[in-house]
N, C-alpha and C positions, 0 to 999 in steps of 0.2 A: 673461846672466850676467856678472858682473864677472870680473876676472882671478883672484880668489880662487876664485870659483865654478867656473871652467873647470878650474883646477888641482885643486880638491877633487873635482870630478866625475871627472876623469881618474884620480885616485888611487883613488876608489871603484870605478870600472869596472875598473881594474888589479887591484883586490883581489877581483875576481869578484862584485861587487855588480851585479845586473841594471841596465841603463841606465835603465829607467823608474823604478826605486826610487832610483837615484842622482840622477836629475833632480828627484825629489820631495824628496829629503833636502837638497840644496844650498840651496834658498831658505829652508827651515826653519832650517838651521844659520846662514845669513847673518842672518836675522831675529833669532835668539837672540843672536848675537854683537853685533849693533849695538844691541840693546835692553839687554843686560846688561853688556857690557864697557865699561870706561872708556878714553877716549883720553887722550893726554898733555894735551890742552887741558882735558879734564874735570878731571883731577887738578890742573892748575895753577889752574883756577878754584876748586876746592875748597880748595886750599892758601891762596889769596888770601882767601877767605871766612873760613877758620879763623883766619888771621893777624889779620884785622880784628876778629873776635869776641874774640880773646885780648887785643888792645889795648884794646877797650872794657871787657872784664872787669877788666883791670889798672887802668884809670882808675877804675872804680867801687870797686875794692878800696882804692885809695889814698884816695879820697874818704871811704869808710867808716872807714878807719883814722884819718884826720885828724879826723873828727867824733868818734869815740870818744875819741881822745886829748884833744881839746878839752873834751869832757864830763868826762873824768876829771880834767883839770887844774882846771876850774871847780869841781868838787865838792871837790877837795883844798883849793883856796883857801878855799872856803866853810867847810870843816871847820876849817881853821887859824884863820880869823877868829873863828868861833864859840868855839873853845877859848881864843883870846886874850882874848875878851870875858869869858869865864867866870872867868878868873884875874885 
């Protein structure tokens, strides 16, 4: 058992949990904790991944905005030229 396991085991036995049941519970609790809880490194990696994804999204949005603005500008110029030719 790790340091956590020994401390947790002692706390369980101190709370009148039978030693055999405490021994069975400690590995199960450790397994749950290590499978489900995030470490600081996990959170930092997630933060980095999210930051990269946000930068990529920002870049795509800028590109889309530029393309739409260009399309609108071209359509406006085409409309103006058409109107000028009509008159």
